[in-house]
N, C-alpha and C positions, 0 to 999 in steps of 0.2 A: 729139667729145664723150666717147666711151668712153675715149679716151686720157687726157683730163683727169681723168676719174673714177678710172681706174686709178692715176694719179700721186697723186691725193688719198688714196686708200685705202692705197697703199704708204707714203706719208708719215706717215699716222696710225698705221699699224702700227709703223713705225720709231720714232716718238716714244714710243709705248707701251712698246716693248722697251727703249729707252734710259732711260725713267723707271723701269721695274722694275729694271734693272741698276744704276742709280744708287742706288735705294733699298736694294738688297741690299748694295752696296759700303759705304754709310754704316752699315748695320746691322752689318756685320762689323767695320768700323773702330772703331765705338763699343764693341765687345765684346759684342754681342748683348744690348742692353738689354731687360729684361723687367719686367713688373709683374704683380700679382695683383689681380683685381677679384672682389667677391662677386656671384655670379650666382644668381638664384632660378629653380628648375626647377618646371614645372607639367606635368600630363598632362591631355589632353583626351580624354574618353570620350563616344561618341555615345549618346544616349538616344532614346526614342520621339518621334514628331512633329517630327523634324528639330531637336531640341534637343541641347545638349551640356553636360556637366558638366566643370568644370575643377578639379582637385585639386592642392593644393600638395604637392610631393614633398620639397623641402628646398633648401638653398642650399649652395654650396661656393665656394671661392676658385679661380677659373679663371685660368691664366696667359695673358698676352697680350704682344705686342711693340709697341714704340714706333716703328712704321713706317707707311708709307702702304698697303702691300700685305701679305698674309699671308707670314710668313717662318718657317722651321723648323716648319711645320705648325701654327702658332698664329695666331689671329685678331689683327688690329691692335687696339690699345686704343681708338682712336677709334670703331671699329665696336662693340666690346663695351660701351662706355659707353652707347651708344644702344640696346642690346639686353640690358639687365640682367635682364629677365624672359623666359625661354625656355620655349615651350610645345611639347610633343611630342604627336603623335597616337597614340592607342592602337590 
């Protein structure tokens, strides 16, 4: 049983590595495609009685990549589109 589990884990790790390498290759072949999305930033400050106040800081155009995984230190655009409002803790 442990042998089959080990084979399954190694197979999944290999597929994940191949997926990332393929994504990176397509990213480089396409010439590092990037976009800019407008992201709103908020800050959360704790108050008394376990309440919190959320204040708007501003928005900026954040660069992202058209890939499945993060490339060149930038978030993928599909992820950033789903997280256009980002809250930071104080």
